[in-house]
C-alpha positions, 0 to 999 in steps of 0.5 A, a space after each residue: 830893159 837894161 843897157 850895160 857896159 859891165 867890165 867894159 871900157 871906152 864906150 860912148 852912149 850918145 842920144 839914146 831914149 830909154 823908157 823903163 818899167 817904172 819898177 825897182 831894178 828897171 835900170 837904164 844904163 849900168 856902167 861898170 868899167 873905165 873911161 865911159 861917156 853918157 851924153 845927150 840921152 833921155 831916160 824916163 821911168 827907170 830905177 836907177 836911171 844910171 847905175 855906176 858901180 865899181 867904175 873909173 872915170 865915168 862922164 855924164 853930160 847933157 842927159 835928161 832923167 825923168 820920173 824915177 826913184 834914183 836918177 844917178 847912183 854912184 857906188 864904189 867908184 872913182 872919178 866921175 863927172 856929172 855935168 849939165 844934166 837935167 833931173 825932173 820929178 825923181 819922186 816915184 817912190 819905187 824903193 823910197 829913195 826919191 833922190 836925183 843923185 846918190 853917191 856912196 863909197 865913192 872918190 873924186 866925184 864932180 857934180 856941176 851945172 846940173 838942173 834939179 826940178 821937183 825935188 822931194 826930200 833932197 837932190 844930192 845925197 853923199 854917203 861915206 865918200 871922199 873928195 866930192 865937189 858940188 858946184 853951180 847946180 840949180 835946185 827947185 824944191 817941192 814945198 812941204 805943203 805940195 809934197 802930197 801931190 807926188 808919189 814920194 812918201 816922205 812928207 815928214 822929211 825936211 826938204 834939202 838940196 844937198 845931204 851929206 850923211 851916214 843915214 838917208 831916211 834912217 837907212 844905210 841902204 844898198 843892203 848894208 842895213 844895221 840893227 839899233 845895237 850897232 847903229 852908232 858903231 857902223 854909222 861912225 865909219 860912214 862919214 864923208 871927207 873933203 866935200 866942197 860945195 860952192 855956187 856961181 
């Protein structure tokens, strides 16, 4: 099932437990409005667990996301805070992403004090985004020789905590796929700008 705030503002979702269907489009929360807060929720087997699209000023704090293919997807949105959340085993390979946080076509994103465990390919992907701040997060990455124990089918991809890239697993994603003929032209327009990464 999907819980949505489509075109709604000033909602707070607190202390909910959502179990998805372990399938593509089994979305937990679909956020499309302004000034919405998600806190203390537990989302298991959703894809993506939290989908933030054309939203402004969304805050995610103290949520737990488990057993998904995408934990949080931020798309075409402005000013989000993702703070003190737990991501575990986001390797279910429903749509071959296997990434806890995916940020694309976004602005002013703050990702801080999150805990990532059982990460297959990468924990955070930034695509064509500006003014992202990634600080004080912790990462527990799956060793290459143990990755075959998980559903993620990315055995050949090197593990990386944070990826800032035009292509992820050779794809643009989100229905924006391209042919080989125009790959260089399109990917040159997908670069990110002003991404700041720091530890404690």
